[in-house]
N, CA, C and O atoms as a MOPAC input file, in Angstrom:
PM7 MOZYME 1SCF
protein

 N      4.17600 1   265.47200 1   272.75000 1
 C      4.84400 1   266.44000 1   271.89300 1
 C      3.89500 1   267.60100 1   271.61300 1
 O      2.72500 1   267.39100 1   271.29400 1
 N      4.39500 1   268.80500 1   271.73100 1
 C      3.58900 1   270.00600 1   271.49400 1
 C      3.31900 1   270.19600 1   270.00500 1
 O      4.16100 1   269.88400 1   269.16200 1
 N      2.15000 1   270.70400 1   269.70200 1
 C      1.78900 1   270.97900 1   268.31500 1
 C      2.48800 1   272.25100 1   267.83700 1
 O      2.96900 1   273.05000 1   268.64000 1
 N      2.53300 1   272.41900 1   266.53000 1
 C      3.07300 1   273.62300 1   265.92200 1
 C      1.95700 1   274.38200 1   265.23800 1
 O      1.05300 1   273.78100 1   264.65800 1
 N      2.01700 1   275.68500 1   265.30200 1
 C      1.00400 1   276.53700 1   264.68100 1
 C      1.67300 1   277.54500 1   263.75700 1
 O      2.62800 1   278.22500 1   264.13200 1
 N      1.15100 1   277.62100 1   262.55800 1
 C      1.64200 1   278.53000 1   261.53300 1
 C      0.59300 1   279.63100 1   261.42300 1
 O     -0.54600 1   279.36900 1   261.03600 1
 N      0.97100 1   280.85100 1   261.76100 1
 C      0.03700 1   281.97500 1   261.77500 1
 C      0.53500 1   283.01800 1   260.77200 1
 O      1.68900 1   283.44500 1   260.82500 1
 N     -0.33800 1   283.41500 1   259.87300 1
 C      0.02600 1   284.37800 1   258.83600 1
 C     -0.95400 1   285.54200 1   258.85300 1
 O     -2.16900 1   285.34900 1   258.88300 1
 N     -0.40700 1   286.75300 1   258.83300 1
 C     -1.20600 1   287.97400 1   258.74100 1
 C     -0.85900 1   288.65500 1   257.42200 1
 O      0.31400 1   288.85900 1   257.10900 1
 N     -1.87300 1   289.00000 1   256.66100 1
 C     -1.68700 1   289.66400 1   255.36800 1
 C     -1.88500 1   291.16300 1   255.55200 1
 O     -3.00900 1   291.62700 1   255.74700 1
 N     -0.79800 1   291.91700 1   255.49000 1
 C     -0.87700 1   293.37600 1   255.66800 1
 C     -1.52700 1   294.04600 1   254.46600 1
 O     -2.34400 1   294.95500 1   254.61500 1
 N     -1.15300 1   293.58500 1   253.26600 1
 C     -1.75900 1   294.12700 1   252.04700 1
 C     -1.63000 1   293.10000 1   250.94000 1
 O     -0.71400 1   292.27700 1   250.93600 1
 N     -2.56800 1   293.16300 1   249.99700 1
 C     -2.56700 1   292.26500 1   248.83700 1
 C     -2.66400 1   293.14200 1   247.59900 1
 O     -3.66400 1   293.83100 1   247.39700 1
 N     -1.62800 1   293.11700 1   246.77200 1
 C     -1.61000 1   293.95600 1   245.57000 1
 C     -1.95400 1   293.17800 1   244.29900 1
 O     -2.28100 1   293.78100 1   243.27700 1
 N     -1.88400 1   291.84700 1   244.35400 1
 C     -2.15100 1   291.03200 1   243.17500 1
 C     -2.95700 1   289.79300 1   243.58300 1
 O     -2.37800 1   288.74700 1   243.87700 1
 N     -4.30700 1   289.90900 1   243.60100 1
 C     -5.14300 1   288.78600 1   244.00800 1
 C     -4.96700 1   287.53400 1   243.13700 1
 O     -5.12600 1   286.41700 1   243.62900 1
 N     -4.64400 1   287.71000 1   241.85800 1
 C     -4.44900 1   286.55100 1   240.97500 1
 C     -3.21100 1   285.75200 1   241.38400 1
 O     -3.23600 1   284.52100 1   241.38300 1
 N     -2.14100 1   286.44400 1   241.72800 1
 C     -0.93200 1   285.75300 1   242.19400 1
 C     -1.19600 1   285.06100 1   243.52700 1
 O     -0.68400 1   283.96900 1   243.77500 1
 N     -1.99400 1   285.69500 1   244.38400 1
 C     -2.34700 1   285.07400 1   245.66300 1
 C     -3.15000 1   283.79500 1   245.42700 1
 O     -2.94900 1   282.80100 1   246.12500 1
 N     -4.04500 1   283.81300 1   244.46000 1
 C     -4.82700 1   282.62200 1   244.13200 1
 C     -3.92100 1   281.51400 1   243.58500 1
 O     -4.10700 1   280.34400 1   243.91800 1
 N     -2.95000 1   281.87300 1   242.75500 1
 C     -2.00200 1   280.88000 1   242.22800 1
 C     -1.18000 1   280.28000 1   243.35600 1
 O     -0.92500 1   279.07600 1   243.37800 1
 N     -0.76700 1   281.12600 1   244.29200 1
 C     -0.04000 1   280.65800 1   245.47300 1
 C     -0.88900 1   279.67200 1   246.26300 1
 O     -0.41300 1   278.60100 1   246.63900 1
 N     -2.14900 1   280.03200 1   246.51500 1
 C     -3.03800 1   279.19900 1   247.33200 1
 C     -3.22200 1   277.80800 1   246.73100 1
 O     -3.28800 1   276.81900 1   247.46100 1
 N     -3.30500 1   277.73100 1   245.40700 1
 C     -3.46900 1   276.42600 1   244.75000 1
 C     -2.27000 1   275.52100 1   244.99900 1
 O     -2.42100 1   274.30400 1   245.10600 1
 N     -1.09100 1   276.10100 1   245.09000 1
 C      0.12400 1   275.31700 1   245.34100 1
 C      0.38800 1   275.13900 1   246.82800 1
 O      0.83000 1   274.07400 1   247.26000 1
 N      0.12000 1   276.17700 1   247.60900 1
 C      0.44200 1   276.14000 1   249.03900 1
 C     -0.44300 1   275.16600 1   249.80400 1
 O      0.04100 1   274.46100 1   250.69000 1
 N     -1.72400 1   275.11600 1   249.48000 1
 C     -2.64300 1   274.23700 1   250.19800 1
 C     -2.16400 1   272.79200 1   250.23300 1
 O     -2.02600 1   272.22300 1   251.31600 1
 N     -1.90300 1   272.17700 1   249.06600 1
 C     -1.41100 1   270.80400 1   249.07100 1
 C     -0.04200 1   270.64900 1   249.73400 1
 O      0.22700 1   269.62100 1   250.35500 1
 N      0.82100 1   271.65100 1   249.61100 1
 C      2.14100 1   271.57200 1   250.25500 1
 C      1.99100 1   271.54000 1   251.77500 1
 O      2.72200 1   270.83100 1   252.46600 1
 N      1.04200 1   272.30900 1   252.28100 1
 C      0.82000 1   272.38000 1   253.73200 1
 C      0.10300 1   271.13900 1   254.23700 1
 O      0.54100 1   270.52500 1   255.20900 1
 N     -0.98900 1   270.76300 1   253.59200 1
 C     -1.73100 1   269.58100 1   254.05000 1
 C     -0.92000 1   268.30700 1   253.84600 1
 O     -1.11000 1   267.33500 1   254.57700 1
 N     -0.02400 1   268.29500 1   252.87100 1
 C      0.84700 1   267.15000 1   252.65200 1
 C      1.81200 1   266.90300 1   253.79800 1
 O      2.35300 1   265.80700 1   253.93900 1
 N      2.02500 1   267.91900 1   254.61000 1
 C      2.86700 1   267.78600 1   255.80800 1
 C      2.01200 1   267.69100 1   257.07300 1
 O      2.50600 1   267.87500 1   258.18600 1
 N      0.73900 1   267.40400 1   256.88600 1
 C     -0.14900 1   267.21900 1   258.02600 1
 C     -0.80200 1   268.48200 1   258.53800 1
 O     -1.45300 1   268.45600 1   259.58200 1
 N     -0.64500 1   269.58600 1   257.83200 1
 C     -1.24300 1   270.84600 1   258.27700 1
 C     -2.75600 1   270.82600 1   258.15700 1
 O     -3.30200 1   270.29400 1   257.19100 1
 N     -3.42800 1   271.40400 1   259.13700 1
 C     -4.88100 1   271.52500 1   259.15400 1
 C     -5.23700 1   272.99100 1   259.32600 1
 O     -4.85400 1   273.61500 1   260.31500 1
 N     -5.96700 1   273.54200 1   258.36700 1
 C     -6.37000 1   274.94500 1   258.44300 1
 C     -7.46200 1   275.08700 1   259.49800 1
 O     -8.53600 1   274.50200 1   259.36600 1
 N     -7.19100 1   275.85800 1   260.53600 1
 C     -8.15100 1   276.05700 1   261.61600 1
 C     -8.97100 1   277.32400 1   261.42400 1
 O    -10.14300 1   277.35900 1   261.79800 1
 N     -8.38300 1   278.35300 1   260.85400 1
 C     -9.08100 1   279.62500 1   260.62100 1
 C     -8.44900 1   280.30000 1   259.41400 1
 O     -7.24400 1   280.20300 1   259.17900 1
 N     -9.31000 1   280.99700 1   258.64600 1
 C     -8.80700 1   281.67400 1   257.45800 1
 C     -9.82000 1   282.73500 1   257.06200 1
 O    -10.99900 1   282.42700 1   256.88700 1
 N     -9.38100 1   283.97900 1   256.91800 1
 C    -10.27500 1   285.04600 1   256.48600 1
 C     -9.93400 1   286.37300 1   257.14100 1
 O     -8.92200 1   286.50300 1   257.83000 1
 N    -10.79600 1   287.35300 1   256.91300 1
 C    -10.63800 1   288.68100 1   257.50100 1
 C    -11.05700 1   288.61000 1   258.97000 1
 O    -12.02700 1   287.93500 1   259.31200 1
 N    -10.32600 1   289.30400 1   259.82900 1
 C    -10.64700 1   289.31000 1   261.25500 1
 C    -12.09200 1   289.74800 1   261.47000 1
 O    -12.53400 1   290.74400 1   260.89700 1
 N    -12.82300 1   289.00700 1   262.29300 1
 C    -14.21200 1   289.34200 1   262.59500 1
 C    -14.29700 1   290.54100 1   263.53000 1
 O    -15.23800 1   291.33100 1   263.45100 1
 N    -13.32400 1   290.67400 1   264.40500 1
 C    -13.28600 1   291.77200 1   265.37000 1
 C    -11.83700 1   291.98300 1   265.76100 1
 O    -11.08600 1   291.01800 1   265.89500 1
 N    -11.43600 1   293.22300 1   265.94400 1
 C    -10.06000 1   293.51700 1   266.36400 1
 C    -10.08900 1   294.38300 1   267.61400 1
 O    -11.02200 1   295.15700 1   267.82400 1
 N     -9.06100 1   294.24400 1   268.43900 1
 C     -8.94600 1   294.99600 1   269.68300 1
 C     -7.53600 1   295.54900 1   269.80900 1
 O     -6.61700 1   295.11900 1   269.11100 1
 N     -7.38600 1   296.49700 1   270.69800 1
 C     -6.10400 1   297.10800 1   271.02500 1
 C     -5.42900 1   297.62200 1   269.76100 1
 O     -5.97700 1   298.52100 1   269.12200 1
 N     -4.29400 1   297.11200 1   269.37100 1
 C     -3.58800 1   297.58300 1   268.17100 1
 C     -3.89700 1   296.72700 1   266.94700 1
 O     -3.19100 1   296.80800 1   265.94100 1
 N     -4.93400 1   295.91500 1   267.02200 1
 C     -5.28300 1   294.99500 1   265.93600 1
 C     -5.68900 1   295.70400 1   264.66000 1
 O     -6.15700 1   296.84200 1   264.68000 1
 N     -5.50200 1   295.01500 1   263.56200 1
 C     -5.85900 1   295.52200 1   262.23900 1
 C     -6.78300 1   294.50000 1   261.59800 1
 O     -6.49600 1   293.30300 1   261.63100 1
 N     -7.87700 1   294.94700 1   261.02100 1
 C     -8.80800 1   294.04400 1   260.34700 1
 C     -8.17900 1   293.61100 1   259.02000 1
 O     -8.36600 1   294.25200 1   257.98600 1
 N     -7.44200 1   292.52500 1   259.07900 1
 C     -6.73600 1   292.02900 1   257.90100 1
 C     -6.94500 1   290.52300 1   257.77900 1
 O     -7.37500 1   289.86300 1   258.72400 1
 N     -6.63600 1   290.00200 1   256.61500 1
 C     -6.73300 1   288.56700 1   256.37900 1
 C     -5.70000 1   287.85700 1   257.25100 1
 O     -4.57600 1   288.33100 1   257.41500 1
 N     -6.09900 1   286.71700 1   257.80600 1
 C     -5.19500 1   285.92300 1   258.63800 1
 C     -5.50400 1   284.44200 1   258.43300 1
 O     -6.62700 1   284.06900 1   258.09400 1
 N     -4.50000 1   283.61700 1   258.64100 1
 C     -4.70200 1   282.16900 1   258.62600 1
 C     -4.02200 1   281.56500 1   259.84700 1
 O     -2.99300 1   282.05600 1   260.31300 1
 N     -4.61700 1   280.49200 1   260.35500 1
 C     -4.03900 1   279.71200 1   261.44700 1
 C     -4.06200 1   278.26200 1   261.00300 1
 O     -5.11500 1   277.71500 1   260.67700 1
 N     -2.88800 1   277.64700 1   260.99400 1
 C     -2.75200 1   276.25700 1   260.56700 1
 C     -2.08200 1   275.46100 1   261.66800 1
 O     -1.06900 1   275.88700 1   262.22200 1
 N     -2.64600 1   274.30200 1   261.98500 1
 C     -2.12800 1   273.44900 1   263.05100 1
 C     -1.37700 1   272.25800 1   262.46400 1
 O     -1.80200 1   271.66200 1   261.47500 1
 N     -0.25700 1   271.92500 1   263.09100 1
 C      0.54200 1   270.74900 1   262.73600 1
 C      0.73300 1   269.90900 1   263.99400 1
 O      0.63800 1   270.42600 1   265.10700 1
 N      0.99600 1   268.64200 1   263.82400 1
 C      1.19100 1   267.76100 1   264.97200 1
 C      2.45400 1   268.08100 1   265.76100 1
 O      2.59700 1   267.64500 1   266.90300 1
 N      3.37600 1   268.84200 1   265.16000 1
 C      4.59700 1   269.23900 1   265.86900 1
 C      5.16400 1   270.50200 1   265.24000 1
 O      4.84100 1   270.85100 1   264.10500 1
 N      6.00500 1   271.16900 1   265.99200 1
 C      6.71300 1   272.34200 1   265.49300 1
 C      7.59100 1   271.94800 1   264.30600 1
 O      7.68800 1   272.68000 1   263.32100 1
 N      8.22300 1   270.78900 1   264.41300 1
 C      9.12100 1   270.32000 1   263.34400 1
 C      8.37200 1   270.13000 1   262.02300 1
 O      8.90300 1   270.45000 1   260.95900 1
 N      7.14300 1   269.61100 1   262.08500 1
 C      6.36200 1   269.43200 1   260.85900 1
 C      5.96900 1   270.77600 1   260.25000 1
 O      5.93700 1   270.92200 1   259.02800 1
 N      5.67400 1   271.74900 1   261.09400 1
 C      5.32700 1   273.08100 1   260.59000 1
 C      6.50600 1   273.70100 1   259.85700 1
 O      6.34000 1   274.26000 1   258.77200 1
 N      7.68900 1   273.60700 1   260.43800 1
 C      8.89400 1   274.14700 1   259.80800 1
 C      9.21200 1   273.37100 1   258.52900 1
 O      9.57600 1   273.96500 1   257.51400 1
 N      9.07500 1   272.05500 1   258.57900 1
 C      9.35000 1   271.22800 1   257.39000 1
 C      8.40600 1   271.58500 1   256.24700 1
 O      8.82100 1   271.60500 1   255.08700 1
 N      7.14900 1   271.86500 1   256.55800 1
 C      6.19200 1   272.26300 1   255.51500 1
 C      6.63700 1   273.56000 1   254.86000 1
 O      6.62300 1   273.68500 1   253.63600 1
 N      7.03300 1   274.52700 1   255.68300 1
 C      7.47500 1   275.81500 1   255.13200 1
 C      8.72700 1   275.65700 1   254.28000 1
 O      8.84600 1   276.28800 1   253.23000 1
 N      9.64600 1   274.83300 1   254.71700 1
 C     10.92600 1   274.69600 1   254.02100 1
 C     10.89500 1   273.69300 1   252.87400 1
 O     11.89500 1   273.51900 1   252.17800 1
 N      9.76000 1   273.03200 1   252.67000 1
 C      9.65800 1   271.99500 1   251.63800 1
 C      9.76500 1   272.59100 1   250.23400 1
 O      9.39900 1   273.74700 1   250.02100 1
 N     10.26100 1   271.81200 1   249.28600 1
 C     10.32400 1   272.28200 1   247.89900 1
 C      8.94900 1   272.68700 1   247.35600 1
 O      8.84400 1   273.66000 1   246.60900 1
 N      7.90900 1   271.95800 1   247.72000 1
 C      6.56900 1   272.27100 1   247.21700 1
 C      6.10700 1   273.64300 1   247.71400 1
 O      5.53100 1   274.41400 1   246.94700 1
 N      6.35400 1   273.95300 1   248.98300 1
 C      5.93400 1   275.25700 1   249.49600 1
 C      6.81400 1   276.37200 1   248.94100 1
 O      6.32700 1   277.47100 1   248.67700 1
 N      8.07100 1   276.10500 1   248.76800 1
 C      8.95800 1   277.11200 1   248.18300 1
 C      8.52600 1   277.45500 1   246.75800 1
 O      8.67600 1   278.59300 1   246.31300 1
 N      7.99000 1   276.46600 1   246.05000 1
 C      7.44600 1   276.71700 1   244.71000 1
 C      6.21500 1   277.61900 1   244.80700 1
 O      6.02200 1   278.50200 1   243.97200 1
 N      5.39200 1   277.39700 1   245.81900 1
 C      4.21700 1   278.25600 1   246.03600 1
 C      4.64900 1   279.69100 1   246.30100 1
 O      4.03000 1   280.63300 1   245.80700 1
 N      5.71400 1   279.85500 1   247.08600 1
 C      6.21500 1   281.20400 1   247.36700 1
 C      6.69300 1   281.90200 1   246.09600 1
 O      6.54000 1   283.11500 1   245.95500 1
 N      7.26600 1   281.14000 1   245.17700 1
 C      7.68400 1   281.74200 1   243.90300 1
 C      6.47200 1   282.25900 1   243.13900 1
 O      6.52800 1   283.32700 1   242.53000 1
 N      5.37600 1   281.50400 1   243.17100 1
 C      4.14800 1   281.93500 1   242.49100 1
 C      3.57800 1   283.18600 1   243.15000 1
 O      2.99900 1   284.03400 1   242.47200 1
 N      3.73900 1   283.30600 1   244.46900 1
 C      3.24300 1   284.47100 1   245.19600 1
 C      4.05400 1   285.71500 1   244.85600 1
 O      3.49900 1   286.80400 1   244.70500 1
 N      5.35500 1   285.55200 1   244.73700 1
 C      6.20900 1   286.69100 1   244.40400 1
 C      6.01600 1   287.84000 1   245.37200 1
 O      6.03900 1   287.64400 1   246.58700 1
 N      5.82500 1   289.03000 1   244.84400 1
 C      5.61700 1   290.23800 1   245.65500 1
 C      4.15200 1   290.66200 1   245.67500 1
 O      3.85000 1   291.85100 1   245.77100 1
 N      3.24700 1   289.69800 1   245.58300 1
 C      1.81500 1   289.98800 1   245.47400 1
 C      1.20400 1   290.50800 1   246.76800 1
 O      0.10000 1   291.05400 1   246.76300 1
 N      1.91700 1   290.33800 1   247.87000 1
 C      1.36600 1   290.81200 1   249.14000 1
 C      2.48000 1   291.00800 1   250.15900 1
 O      3.59900 1   290.51900 1   250.00300 1
 N      2.12800 1   291.74100 1   251.20400 1
 C      3.01900 1   291.87700 1   252.36100 1
 C      2.41100 1   291.03100 1   253.46300 1
 O      1.24100 1   291.19400 1   253.81100 1
 N      3.22200 1   290.11200 1   254.02000 1
 C      2.71500 1   289.19700 1   255.03900 1
 C      3.66000 1   289.15200 1   256.23000 1
 O      4.83400 1   289.51100 1   256.14800 1
 N      3.10300 1   288.70100 1   257.32300 1
 C      3.86400 1   288.42800 1   258.53500 1
 C      3.57100 1   286.96200 1   258.85500 1
 O      2.44600 1   286.61600 1   259.21500 1
 N      4.58000 1   286.10700 1   258.72400 1
 C      4.41300 1   284.66500 1   258.94500 1
 C      5.16400 1   284.28300 1   260.20600 1
 O      6.33900 1   284.61200 1   260.36800 1
 N      4.47300 1   283.58300 1   261.10200 1
 C      5.10000 1   283.12300 1   262.35000 1
 C      4.75700 1   281.66400 1   262.56800 1
 O      3.62600 1   281.23800 1   262.33500 1
 N      5.73500 1   280.90600 1   263.01500 1
 C      5.50000 1   279.52400 1   263.42400 1
 C      5.79600 1   279.47500 1   264.91600 1
 O      6.89000 1   279.82100 1   265.36200 1
 N      4.79100 1   279.03400 1   265.68100 1
 C      4.94100 1   278.98400 1   267.13600 1
 C      4.63200 1   277.58500 1   267.64100 1
 O      3.87200 1   276.83500 1   267.02700 1
 N      5.23900 1   277.25000 1   268.77500 1
 C      4.99400 1   275.95900 1   269.39800 1
 C      3.80700 1   276.06500 1   270.33800 1
 O      3.67300 1   277.02400 1   271.09800 1
 N      2.94300 1   275.05100 1   270.26600 1
 C      1.78400 1   275.01100 1   271.14400 1
 C      2.18700 1   274.70600 1   272.58100 1
 O      3.31900 1   274.31200 1   272.86000 1
 N      1.25100 1   274.89300 1   273.46200 1
 C      1.48500 1   274.61200 1   274.88000 1
 C      1.22800 1   273.13500 1   275.13800 1
 O      0.12700 1   272.63100 1   274.91600 1
 N      2.26500 1   272.45200 1   275.61200 1
 C      2.19500 1   271.06200 1   276.05000 1
 C      1.51300 1   270.15500 1   275.15200 1
 O      1.40700 1   268.96300 1   275.44100 1

């Protein structure tokens, strides 16, 4: 079964305190579904049309687990805490084989 990857790019952050409140709730919601944070932080180097912005990469044992983590009540509660504190681009992709 192919793994699932949750990739998030933060375009802008207007309320760091709300982001911190989100992180306290989101972390356990994600790891509770088997998510493992592989990378997190500002891009070390960007190329082509890249933007030096905060990004996270989280690995799950399957695409279904990644989607279930996002749709879980615990993660939805984290999203409420985040509110409009930032502009993000969230993608869930299936790994290769």
